[in-house]
mmCIF entry with sequence, helices, sheets and N, C-alpha, C, O atoms, coordinates in Angstrom:
data_MODEL
# 
_entry.id   MODEL 
# 
_entity.id                         1 
_entity.type                       polymer 
_entity.pdbx_number_of_molecules   1 
# 
_entity_poly.entity_id                      1 
_entity_poly.type                           'polypeptide(L)' 
_entity_poly.nstd_linkage                   no 
_entity_poly.nstd_monomer                   no 
_entity_poly.pdbx_seq_one_letter_code       MSMRSVAPGFFAAERVDRPGTELVFEVAVEAGALAAQGRTVYALHP 
_entity_poly.pdbx_seq_one_letter_code_can   MSMRSVAPGFFAAERVDRPGTELVFEVAVEAGALAAQGRTVYALHP 
_entity_poly.pdbx_strand_id                 A 
# 
loop_
_entity_poly_seq.entity_id 
_entity_poly_seq.num 
_entity_poly_seq.mon_id 
_entity_poly_seq.hetero 
1 1  MET n 
1 2  SER n 
1 3  MET n 
1 4  ARG n 
1 5  SER n 
1 6  VAL n 
1 7  ALA n 
1 8  PRO n 
1 9  GLY n 
1 10 PHE n 
1 11 PHE n 
1 12 ALA n 
1 13 ALA n 
1 14 GLU n 
1 15 ARG n 
1 16 VAL n 
1 17 ASP n 
1 18 ARG n 
1 19 PRO n 
1 20 GLY n 
1 21 THR n 
1 22 GLU n 
1 23 LEU n 
1 24 VAL n 
1 25 PHE n 
1 26 GLU n 
1 27 VAL n 
1 28 ALA n 
1 29 VAL n 
1 30 GLU n 
1 31 ALA n 
1 32 GLY n 
1 33 ALA n 
1 34 LEU n 
1 35 ALA n 
1 36 ALA n 
1 37 GLN n 
1 38 GLY n 
1 39 ARG n 
1 40 THR n 
1 41 VAL n 
1 42 TYR n 
1 43 ALA n 
1 44 LEU n 
1 45 HIS n 
1 46 PRO n 
# 
_struct_asym.id          A 
_struct_asym.entity_id   1 
# 
loop_
_struct_conf.conf_type_id 
_struct_conf.id 
_struct_conf.pdbx_PDB_helix_id 
_struct_conf.beg_label_comp_id 
_struct_conf.beg_label_asym_id 
_struct_conf.beg_label_seq_id 
_struct_conf.pdbx_beg_PDB_ins_code 
_struct_conf.end_label_comp_id 
_struct_conf.end_label_asym_id 
_struct_conf.end_label_seq_id 
_struct_conf.pdbx_end_PDB_ins_code 
_struct_conf.beg_auth_comp_id 
_struct_conf.beg_auth_asym_id 
_struct_conf.beg_auth_seq_id 
_struct_conf.end_auth_comp_id 
_struct_conf.end_auth_asym_id 
_struct_conf.end_auth_seq_id 
_struct_conf.pdbx_PDB_helix_class 
_struct_conf.details 
_struct_conf.pdbx_PDB_helix_length 
HELX_P HELX_P1 AA1 GLU A 14 ? ASP A 17 ? GLU A 14 ASP A 17 5 ? 4  
HELX_P HELX_P2 AA2 LEU A 23 ? ALA A 36 ? LEU A 23 ALA A 36 1 ? 14 
# 
_struct_conf_type.id          HELX_P 
_struct_conf_type.criteria    ? 
_struct_conf_type.reference   ? 
# 
_struct_sheet.id               AA1 
_struct_sheet.type             ? 
_struct_sheet.number_strands   2 
_struct_sheet.details          ? 
# 
_struct_sheet_order.sheet_id     AA1 
_struct_sheet_order.range_id_1   1 
_struct_sheet_order.range_id_2   2 
_struct_sheet_order.offset       ? 
_struct_sheet_order.sense        anti-parallel 
# 
loop_
_struct_sheet_range.sheet_id 
_struct_sheet_range.id 
_struct_sheet_range.beg_label_comp_id 
_struct_sheet_range.beg_label_asym_id 
_struct_sheet_range.beg_label_seq_id 
_struct_sheet_range.pdbx_beg_PDB_ins_code 
_struct_sheet_range.end_label_comp_id 
_struct_sheet_range.end_label_asym_id 
_struct_sheet_range.end_label_seq_id 
_struct_sheet_range.pdbx_end_PDB_ins_code 
_struct_sheet_range.beg_auth_comp_id 
_struct_sheet_range.beg_auth_asym_id 
_struct_sheet_range.beg_auth_seq_id 
_struct_sheet_range.end_auth_comp_id 
_struct_sheet_range.end_auth_asym_id 
_struct_sheet_range.end_auth_seq_id 
AA1 1 ARG A 4  ? ALA A 7  ? ARG A 4  ALA A 7  
AA1 2 PHE A 10 ? ALA A 12 ? PHE A 10 ALA A 12 
# 
loop_
_atom_site.group_PDB 
_atom_site.id 
_atom_site.type_symbol 
_atom_site.label_atom_id 
_atom_site.label_alt_id 
_atom_site.label_comp_id 
_atom_site.label_asym_id 
_atom_site.label_entity_id 
_atom_site.label_seq_id 
_atom_site.pdbx_PDB_ins_code 
_atom_site.Cartn_x 
_atom_site.Cartn_y 
_atom_site.Cartn_z 
_atom_site.occupancy 
_atom_site.B_iso_or_equiv 
_atom_site.pdbx_formal_charge 
_atom_site.auth_seq_id 
_atom_site.auth_comp_id 
_atom_site.auth_asym_id 
_atom_site.auth_atom_id 
_atom_site.pdbx_PDB_model_num 
ATOM 1   N N  . MET A 1 1  ? 26.498 10.581 13.589  1.00 0.00 ? 1  MET A N  1 
ATOM 2   C CA . MET A 1 1  ? 25.446 11.450 13.601  1.00 0.00 ? 1  MET A CA 1 
ATOM 3   C C  . MET A 1 1  ? 25.671 12.305 14.955  1.00 0.00 ? 1  MET A C  1 
ATOM 4   O O  . MET A 1 1  ? 25.943 11.752 16.021  1.00 0.00 ? 1  MET A O  1 
ATOM 5   N N  . SER A 1 2  ? 25.527 13.753 14.812  1.00 0.00 ? 2  SER A N  1 
ATOM 6   C CA . SER A 1 2  ? 25.657 14.506 16.008  1.00 0.00 ? 2  SER A CA 1 
ATOM 7   C C  . SER A 1 2  ? 24.248 14.818 16.551  1.00 0.00 ? 2  SER A C  1 
ATOM 8   O O  . SER A 1 2  ? 23.284 15.014 15.812  1.00 0.00 ? 2  SER A O  1 
ATOM 9   N N  . MET A 1 3  ? 24.203 14.846 17.839  1.00 0.00 ? 3  MET A N  1 
ATOM 10  C CA . MET A 1 3  ? 22.923 15.155 18.477  1.00 0.00 ? 3  MET A CA 1 
ATOM 11  C C  . MET A 1 3  ? 23.091 16.147 19.414  1.00 0.00 ? 3  MET A C  1 
ATOM 12  O O  . MET A 1 3  ? 24.108 16.211 20.106  1.00 0.00 ? 3  MET A O  1 
ATOM 13  N N  . ARG A 1 4  ? 22.078 17.012 19.502  1.00 0.00 ? 4  ARG A N  1 
ATOM 14  C CA . ARG A 1 4  ? 22.063 18.241 20.415  1.00 0.00 ? 4  ARG A CA 1 
ATOM 15  C C  . ARG A 1 4  ? 21.146 18.027 21.707  1.00 0.00 ? 4  ARG A C  1 
ATOM 16  O O  . ARG A 1 4  ? 19.996 17.603 21.596  1.00 0.00 ? 4  ARG A O  1 
ATOM 17  N N  . SER A 1 5  ? 21.675 18.318 22.836  1.00 0.00 ? 5  SER A N  1 
ATOM 18  C CA . SER A 1 5  ? 20.901 18.097 24.068  1.00 0.00 ? 5  SER A CA 1 
ATOM 19  C C  . SER A 1 5  ? 19.860 19.334 24.126  1.00 0.00 ? 5  SER A C  1 
ATOM 20  O O  . SER A 1 5  ? 20.221 20.502 23.987  1.00 0.00 ? 5  SER A O  1 
ATOM 21  N N  . VAL A 1 6  ? 18.715 18.991 24.318  1.00 0.00 ? 6  VAL A N  1 
ATOM 22  C CA . VAL A 1 6  ? 17.597 20.052 24.351  1.00 0.00 ? 6  VAL A CA 1 
ATOM 23  C C  . VAL A 1 6  ? 16.982 20.069 25.813  1.00 0.00 ? 6  VAL A C  1 
ATOM 24  O O  . VAL A 1 6  ? 16.297 21.010 26.212  1.00 0.00 ? 6  VAL A O  1 
ATOM 25  N N  . ALA A 1 7  ? 17.250 19.066 26.503  1.00 0.00 ? 7  ALA A N  1 
ATOM 26  C CA . ALA A 1 7  ? 16.757 18.969 27.920  1.00 0.00 ? 7  ALA A CA 1 
ATOM 27  C C  . ALA A 1 7  ? 17.635 17.909 28.540  1.00 0.00 ? 7  ALA A C  1 
ATOM 28  O O  . ALA A 1 7  ? 18.164 17.064 27.819  1.00 0.00 ? 7  ALA A O  1 
ATOM 29  N N  . PRO A 1 8  ? 17.815 17.920 29.868  1.00 0.00 ? 8  PRO A N  1 
ATOM 30  C CA . PRO A 1 8  ? 18.541 16.801 30.404  1.00 0.00 ? 8  PRO A CA 1 
ATOM 31  C C  . PRO A 1 8  ? 18.016 15.543 30.163  1.00 0.00 ? 8  PRO A C  1 
ATOM 32  O O  . PRO A 1 8  ? 16.854 15.243 30.439  1.00 0.00 ? 8  PRO A O  1 
ATOM 33  N N  . GLY A 1 9  ? 18.938 14.690 29.587  1.00 0.00 ? 9  GLY A N  1 
ATOM 34  C CA . GLY A 1 9  ? 18.414 13.317 29.172  1.00 0.00 ? 9  GLY A CA 1 
ATOM 35  C C  . GLY A 1 9  ? 17.786 13.193 27.893  1.00 0.00 ? 9  GLY A C  1 
ATOM 36  O O  . GLY A 1 9  ? 17.509 12.076 27.456  1.00 0.00 ? 9  GLY A O  1 
ATOM 37  N N  . PHE A 1 10 ? 17.533 14.253 27.244  1.00 0.00 ? 10 PHE A N  1 
ATOM 38  C CA . PHE A 1 10 ? 16.764 14.314 25.891  1.00 0.00 ? 10 PHE A CA 1 
ATOM 39  C C  . PHE A 1 10 ? 17.695 14.912 24.823  1.00 0.00 ? 10 PHE A C  1 
ATOM 40  O O  . PHE A 1 10 ? 18.247 16.001 24.979  1.00 0.00 ? 10 PHE A O  1 
ATOM 41  N N  . PHE A 1 11 ? 17.834 14.179 23.778  1.00 0.00 ? 11 PHE A N  1 
ATOM 42  C CA . PHE A 1 11 ? 18.675 14.749 22.658  1.00 0.00 ? 11 PHE A CA 1 
ATOM 43  C C  . PHE A 1 11 ? 17.887 14.725 21.284  1.00 0.00 ? 11 PHE A C  1 
ATOM 44  O O  . PHE A 1 11 ? 17.275 13.738 20.877  1.00 0.00 ? 11 PHE A O  1 
ATOM 45  N N  . ALA A 1 12 ? 17.974 15.855 20.665  1.00 0.00 ? 12 ALA A N  1 
ATOM 46  C CA . ALA A 1 12 ? 17.219 15.981 19.377  1.00 0.00 ? 12 ALA A CA 1 
ATOM 47  C C  . ALA A 1 12 ? 18.103 15.447 18.220  1.00 0.00 ? 12 ALA A C  1 
ATOM 48  O O  . ALA A 1 12 ? 19.326 15.581 18.199  1.00 0.00 ? 12 ALA A O  1 
ATOM 49  N N  . ALA A 1 13 ? 17.413 14.862 17.312  1.00 0.00 ? 13 ALA A N  1 
ATOM 50  C CA . ALA A 1 13 ? 18.090 14.290 16.217  1.00 0.00 ? 13 ALA A CA 1 
ATOM 51  C C  . ALA A 1 13 ? 18.590 15.383 15.350  1.00 0.00 ? 13 ALA A C  1 
ATOM 52  O O  . ALA A 1 13 ? 18.036 16.479 15.432  1.00 0.00 ? 13 ALA A O  1 
ATOM 53  N N  . GLU A 1 14 ? 19.616 15.201 14.492  1.00 0.00 ? 14 GLU A N  1 
ATOM 54  C CA . GLU A 1 14 ? 20.368 16.211 13.659  1.00 0.00 ? 14 GLU A CA 1 
ATOM 55  C C  . GLU A 1 14 ? 19.304 16.839 12.707  1.00 0.00 ? 14 GLU A C  1 
ATOM 56  O O  . GLU A 1 14 ? 19.297 18.045 12.459  1.00 0.00 ? 14 GLU A O  1 
ATOM 57  N N  . ARG A 1 15 ? 18.394 15.944 12.180  1.00 0.00 ? 15 ARG A N  1 
ATOM 58  C CA . ARG A 1 15 ? 17.403 16.425 11.198  1.00 0.00 ? 15 ARG A CA 1 
ATOM 59  C C  . ARG A 1 15 ? 16.524 17.462 11.766  1.00 0.00 ? 15 ARG A C  1 
ATOM 60  O O  . ARG A 1 15 ? 15.951 18.227 10.990  1.00 0.00 ? 15 ARG A O  1 
ATOM 61  N N  . VAL A 1 16 ? 16.343 17.579 13.136  1.00 0.00 ? 16 VAL A N  1 
ATOM 62  C CA . VAL A 1 16 ? 15.398 18.557 13.653  1.00 0.00 ? 16 VAL A CA 1 
ATOM 63  C C  . VAL A 1 16 ? 16.010 19.998 13.433  1.00 0.00 ? 16 VAL A C  1 
ATOM 64  O O  . VAL A 1 16 ? 15.309 21.010 13.428  1.00 0.00 ? 16 VAL A O  1 
ATOM 65  N N  . ASP A 1 17 ? 17.339 20.002 13.257  1.00 0.00 ? 17 ASP A N  1 
ATOM 66  C CA . ASP A 1 17 ? 17.906 21.400 13.041  1.00 0.00 ? 17 ASP A CA 1 
ATOM 67  C C  . ASP A 1 17 ? 17.970 21.781 11.447  1.00 0.00 ? 17 ASP A C  1 
ATOM 68  O O  . ASP A 1 17 ? 18.545 22.803 11.071  1.00 0.00 ? 17 ASP A O  1 
ATOM 69  N N  . ARG A 1 18 ? 17.389 20.957 10.629  1.00 0.00 ? 18 ARG A N  1 
ATOM 70  C CA . ARG A 1 18 ? 17.280 21.250 9.250   1.00 0.00 ? 18 ARG A CA 1 
ATOM 71  C C  . ARG A 1 18 ? 15.942 21.373 8.691   1.00 0.00 ? 18 ARG A C  1 
ATOM 72  O O  . ARG A 1 18 ? 15.539 20.595 7.826   1.00 0.00 ? 18 ARG A O  1 
ATOM 73  N N  . PRO A 1 19 ? 15.184 22.403 9.194   1.00 0.00 ? 19 PRO A N  1 
ATOM 74  C CA . PRO A 1 19 ? 13.783 22.584 8.644   1.00 0.00 ? 19 PRO A CA 1 
ATOM 75  C C  . PRO A 1 19 ? 13.788 22.807 7.227   1.00 0.00 ? 19 PRO A C  1 
ATOM 76  O O  . PRO A 1 19 ? 14.794 23.289 6.707   1.00 0.00 ? 19 PRO A O  1 
ATOM 77  N N  . GLY A 1 20 ? 12.744 22.503 6.518   1.00 0.00 ? 20 GLY A N  1 
ATOM 78  C CA . GLY A 1 20 ? 12.668 22.655 5.154   1.00 0.00 ? 20 GLY A CA 1 
ATOM 79  C C  . GLY A 1 20 ? 13.159 21.577 4.165   1.00 0.00 ? 20 GLY A C  1 
ATOM 80  O O  . GLY A 1 20 ? 13.134 21.699 2.940   1.00 0.00 ? 20 GLY A O  1 
ATOM 81  N N  . THR A 1 21 ? 13.614 20.491 4.860   1.00 0.00 ? 21 THR A N  1 
ATOM 82  C CA . THR A 1 21 ? 14.164 19.380 4.087   1.00 0.00 ? 21 THR A CA 1 
ATOM 83  C C  . THR A 1 21 ? 13.086 18.302 4.110   1.00 0.00 ? 21 THR A C  1 
ATOM 84  O O  . THR A 1 21 ? 13.322 17.246 3.523   1.00 0.00 ? 21 THR A O  1 
ATOM 85  N N  . GLU A 1 22 ? 11.861 18.486 4.769   1.00 0.00 ? 22 GLU A N  1 
ATOM 86  C CA . GLU A 1 22 ? 10.910 17.525 4.769   1.00 0.00 ? 22 GLU A CA 1 
ATOM 87  C C  . GLU A 1 22 ? 9.901  17.533 3.628   1.00 0.00 ? 22 GLU A C  1 
ATOM 88  O O  . GLU A 1 22 ? 9.644  18.619 3.109   1.00 0.00 ? 22 GLU A O  1 
ATOM 89  N N  . LEU A 1 23 ? 9.349  16.509 3.219   1.00 0.00 ? 23 LEU A N  1 
ATOM 90  C CA . LEU A 1 23 ? 8.428  16.542 2.020   1.00 0.00 ? 23 LEU A CA 1 
ATOM 91  C C  . LEU A 1 23 ? 7.268  17.345 2.277   1.00 0.00 ? 23 LEU A C  1 
ATOM 92  O O  . LEU A 1 23 ? 6.635  17.808 1.328   1.00 0.00 ? 23 LEU A O  1 
ATOM 93  N N  . VAL A 1 24 ? 6.924  17.556 3.465   1.00 0.00 ? 24 VAL A N  1 
ATOM 94  C CA . VAL A 1 24 ? 5.608  18.407 3.709   1.00 0.00 ? 24 VAL A CA 1 
ATOM 95  C C  . VAL A 1 24 ? 5.809  19.796 3.156   1.00 0.00 ? 24 VAL A C  1 
ATOM 96  O O  . VAL A 1 24 ? 4.828  20.375 2.690   1.00 0.00 ? 24 VAL A O  1 
ATOM 97  N N  . PHE A 1 25 ? 6.934  20.357 3.164   1.00 0.00 ? 25 PHE A N  1 
ATOM 98  C CA . PHE A 1 25 ? 7.081  21.700 2.627   1.00 0.00 ? 25 PHE A CA 1 
ATOM 99  C C  . PHE A 1 25 ? 6.929  21.692 1.119   1.00 0.00 ? 25 PHE A C  1 
ATOM 100 O O  . PHE A 1 25 ? 6.374  22.651 0.582   1.00 0.00 ? 25 PHE A O  1 
ATOM 101 N N  . GLU A 1 26 ? 7.381  20.678 0.400   1.00 0.00 ? 26 GLU A N  1 
ATOM 102 C CA . GLU A 1 26 ? 7.164  20.535 -0.970  1.00 0.00 ? 26 GLU A CA 1 
ATOM 103 C C  . GLU A 1 26 ? 5.718  20.368 -1.381  1.00 0.00 ? 26 GLU A C  1 
ATOM 104 O O  . GLU A 1 26 ? 5.305  20.874 -2.424  1.00 0.00 ? 26 GLU A O  1 
ATOM 105 N N  . VAL A 1 27 ? 4.935  19.658 -0.565  1.00 0.00 ? 27 VAL A N  1 
ATOM 106 C CA . VAL A 1 27 ? 3.566  19.433 -0.818  1.00 0.00 ? 27 VAL A CA 1 
ATOM 107 C C  . VAL A 1 27 ? 2.751  20.721 -0.499  1.00 0.00 ? 27 VAL A C  1 
ATOM 108 O O  . VAL A 1 27 ? 1.733  20.974 -1.142  1.00 0.00 ? 27 VAL A O  1 
ATOM 109 N N  . ALA A 1 28 ? 3.196  21.529 0.490   1.00 0.00 ? 28 ALA A N  1 
ATOM 110 C CA . ALA A 1 28 ? 2.586  22.867 0.749   1.00 0.00 ? 28 ALA A CA 1 
ATOM 111 C C  . ALA A 1 28 ? 2.701  23.761 -0.405  1.00 0.00 ? 28 ALA A C  1 
ATOM 112 O O  . ALA A 1 28 ? 1.727  24.421 -0.768  1.00 0.00 ? 28 ALA A O  1 
ATOM 113 N N  . VAL A 1 29 ? 3.954  23.831 -1.071  1.00 0.00 ? 29 VAL A N  1 
ATOM 114 C CA . VAL A 1 29 ? 4.188  24.642 -2.205  1.00 0.00 ? 29 VAL A CA 1 
ATOM 115 C C  . VAL A 1 29 ? 3.370  24.199 -3.367  1.00 0.00 ? 29 VAL A C  1 
ATOM 116 O O  . VAL A 1 29 ? 2.824  25.063 -4.053  1.00 0.00 ? 29 VAL A O  1 
ATOM 117 N N  . GLU A 1 30 ? 3.232  22.950 -3.653  1.00 0.00 ? 30 GLU A N  1 
ATOM 118 C CA . GLU A 1 30 ? 2.490  22.364 -4.662  1.00 0.00 ? 30 GLU A CA 1 
ATOM 119 C C  . GLU A 1 30 ? 1.010  22.639 -4.496  1.00 0.00 ? 30 GLU A C  1 
ATOM 120 O O  . GLU A 1 30 ? 0.332  22.931 -5.481  1.00 0.00 ? 30 GLU A O  1 
ATOM 121 N N  . ALA A 1 31 ? 0.496  22.558 -3.304  1.00 0.00 ? 31 ALA A N  1 
ATOM 122 C CA . ALA A 1 31 ? -0.862 22.830 -2.965  1.00 0.00 ? 31 ALA A CA 1 
ATOM 123 C C  . ALA A 1 31 ? -1.216 24.287 -3.141  1.00 0.00 ? 31 ALA A C  1 
ATOM 124 O O  . ALA A 1 31 ? -2.329 24.611 -3.554  1.00 0.00 ? 31 ALA A O  1 
ATOM 125 N N  . GLY A 1 32 ? -0.254 25.196 -2.824  1.00 0.00 ? 32 GLY A N  1 
ATOM 126 C CA . GLY A 1 32 ? -0.402 26.665 -3.007  1.00 0.00 ? 32 GLY A CA 1 
ATOM 127 C C  . GLY A 1 32 ? -0.504 26.916 -4.502  1.00 0.00 ? 32 GLY A C  1 
ATOM 128 O O  . GLY A 1 32 ? -1.392 27.664 -4.909  1.00 0.00 ? 32 GLY A O  1 
ATOM 129 N N  . ALA A 1 33 ? 0.356  26.334 -5.362  1.00 0.00 ? 33 ALA A N  1 
ATOM 130 C CA . ALA A 1 33 ? 0.326  26.487 -6.675  1.00 0.00 ? 33 ALA A CA 1 
ATOM 131 C C  . ALA A 1 33 ? -1.031 26.060 -7.402  1.00 0.00 ? 33 ALA A C  1 
ATOM 132 O O  . ALA A 1 33 ? -1.527 26.714 -8.320  1.00 0.00 ? 33 ALA A O  1 
ATOM 133 N N  . LEU A 1 34 ? -1.527 24.982 -6.924  1.00 0.00 ? 34 LEU A N  1 
ATOM 134 C CA . LEU A 1 34 ? -2.817 24.459 -7.433  1.00 0.00 ? 34 LEU A CA 1 
ATOM 135 C C  . LEU A 1 34 ? -3.885 25.442 -7.110  1.00 0.00 ? 34 LEU A C  1 
ATOM 136 O O  . LEU A 1 34 ? -4.688 25.812 -7.966  1.00 0.00 ? 34 LEU A O  1 
ATOM 137 N N  . ALA A 1 35 ? -3.902 25.896 -5.799  1.00 0.00 ? 35 ALA A N  1 
ATOM 138 C CA . ALA A 1 35 ? -4.869 26.857 -5.338  1.00 0.00 ? 35 ALA A CA 1 
ATOM 139 C C  . ALA A 1 35 ? -4.943 28.139 -6.237  1.00 0.00 ? 35 ALA A C  1 
ATOM 140 O O  . ALA A 1 35 ? -5.983 28.679 -6.617  1.00 0.00 ? 35 ALA A O  1 
ATOM 141 N N  . ALA A 1 36 ? -3.672 28.529 -6.509  1.00 0.00 ? 36 ALA A N  1 
ATOM 142 C CA . ALA A 1 36 ? -3.471 29.778 -7.194  1.00 0.00 ? 36 ALA A CA 1 
ATOM 143 C C  . ALA A 1 36 ? -4.106 29.760 -8.695  1.00 0.00 ? 36 ALA A C  1 
ATOM 144 O O  . ALA A 1 36 ? -4.506 30.752 -9.303  1.00 0.00 ? 36 ALA A O  1 
ATOM 145 N N  . GLN A 1 37 ? -4.110 28.388 -9.166  1.00 0.00 ? 37 GLN A N  1 
ATOM 146 C CA . GLN A 1 37 ? -4.712 28.233 -10.486 1.00 0.00 ? 37 GLN A CA 1 
ATOM 147 C C  . GLN A 1 37 ? -6.302 27.993 -10.317 1.00 0.00 ? 37 GLN A C  1 
ATOM 148 O O  . GLN A 1 37 ? -6.984 27.630 -11.275 1.00 0.00 ? 37 GLN A O  1 
ATOM 149 N N  . GLY A 1 38 ? -6.768 28.190 -9.213  1.00 0.00 ? 38 GLY A N  1 
ATOM 150 C CA . GLY A 1 38 ? -8.206 28.048 -9.028  1.00 0.00 ? 38 GLY A CA 1 
ATOM 151 C C  . GLY A 1 38 ? -8.688 26.665 -8.736  1.00 0.00 ? 38 GLY A C  1 
ATOM 152 O O  . GLY A 1 38 ? -9.889 26.408 -8.668  1.00 0.00 ? 38 GLY A O  1 
ATOM 153 N N  . ARG A 1 39 ? -7.679 25.709 -8.552  1.00 0.00 ? 39 ARG A N  1 
ATOM 154 C CA . ARG A 1 39 ? -8.208 24.299 -8.128  1.00 0.00 ? 39 ARG A CA 1 
ATOM 155 C C  . ARG A 1 39 ? -8.585 24.345 -6.616  1.00 0.00 ? 39 ARG A C  1 
ATOM 156 O O  . ARG A 1 39 ? -8.146 25.151 -5.795  1.00 0.00 ? 39 ARG A O  1 
ATOM 157 N N  . THR A 1 40 ? -9.427 23.396 -6.404  1.00 0.00 ? 40 THR A N  1 
ATOM 158 C CA . THR A 1 40 ? -9.856 23.205 -4.880  1.00 0.00 ? 40 THR A CA 1 
ATOM 159 C C  . THR A 1 40 ? -8.743 22.269 -4.257  1.00 0.00 ? 40 THR A C  1 
ATOM 160 O O  . THR A 1 40 ? -8.337 21.221 -4.761  1.00 0.00 ? 40 THR A O  1 
ATOM 161 N N  . VAL A 1 41 ? -8.338 22.822 -3.105  1.00 0.00 ? 41 VAL A N  1 
ATOM 162 C CA . VAL A 1 41 ? -7.301 22.198 -2.390  1.00 0.00 ? 41 VAL A CA 1 
ATOM 163 C C  . VAL A 1 41 ? -7.879 22.004 -1.012  1.00 0.00 ? 41 VAL A C  1 
ATOM 164 O O  . VAL A 1 41 ? -8.353 22.968 -0.410  1.00 0.00 ? 41 VAL A O  1 
ATOM 165 N N  . TYR A 1 42 ? -7.857 20.841 -0.509  1.00 0.00 ? 42 TYR A N  1 
ATOM 166 C CA . TYR A 1 42 ? -8.312 20.559 0.874   1.00 0.00 ? 42 TYR A CA 1 
ATOM 167 C C  . TYR A 1 42 ? -7.226 20.309 1.851   1.00 0.00 ? 42 TYR A C  1 
ATOM 168 O O  . TYR A 1 42 ? -6.418 19.389 1.723   1.00 0.00 ? 42 TYR A O  1 
ATOM 169 N N  . ALA A 1 43 ? -7.233 21.179 2.860   1.00 0.00 ? 43 ALA A N  1 
ATOM 170 C CA . ALA A 1 43 ? -6.165 21.047 3.930   1.00 0.00 ? 43 ALA A CA 1 
ATOM 171 C C  . ALA A 1 43 ? -6.485 19.866 4.855   1.00 0.00 ? 43 ALA A C  1 
ATOM 172 O O  . ALA A 1 43 ? -7.630 19.725 5.283   1.00 0.00 ? 43 ALA A O  1 
ATOM 173 N N  . LEU A 1 44 ? -5.621 19.119 5.133   1.00 0.00 ? 44 LEU A N  1 
ATOM 174 C CA . LEU A 1 44 ? -5.899 17.901 5.954   1.00 0.00 ? 44 LEU A CA 1 
ATOM 175 C C  . LEU A 1 44 ? -5.163 18.036 7.266   1.00 0.00 ? 44 LEU A C  1 
ATOM 176 O O  . LEU A 1 44 ? -4.732 17.050 7.864   1.00 0.00 ? 44 LEU A O  1 
ATOM 177 N N  . HIS A 1 45 ? -5.022 19.301 7.713   1.00 0.00 ? 45 HIS A N  1 
ATOM 178 C CA . HIS A 1 45 ? -4.295 19.414 8.989   1.00 0.00 ? 45 HIS A CA 1 
ATOM 179 C C  . HIS A 1 45 ? -5.100 20.470 9.649   1.00 0.00 ? 45 HIS A C  1 
ATOM 180 O O  . HIS A 1 45 ? -5.838 21.182 8.966   1.00 0.00 ? 45 HIS A O  1 
ATOM 181 N N  . PRO A 1 46 ? -4.999 20.629 11.033  1.00 0.00 ? 46 PRO A N  1 
ATOM 182 C CA . PRO A 1 46 ? -5.827 21.635 11.735  1.00 0.00 ? 46 PRO A CA 1 
ATOM 183 C C  . PRO A 1 46 ? -5.399 23.058 11.412  1.00 0.00 ? 46 PRO A C  1 
ATOM 184 O O  . PRO A 1 46 ? -5.990 24.011 11.919  1.00 0.00 ? 46 PRO A O  1 
# 
């Protein structure tokens, strides 16, 4: 696994450089599709 130094003594995991691979983005797309159909979608984030 390659790691990138982001600050002295701190290394970010490789997955940090791959946004869009997380499930949260898939959930957001699905929520948007449901809202577009007129369904009630509750955001559980600030």
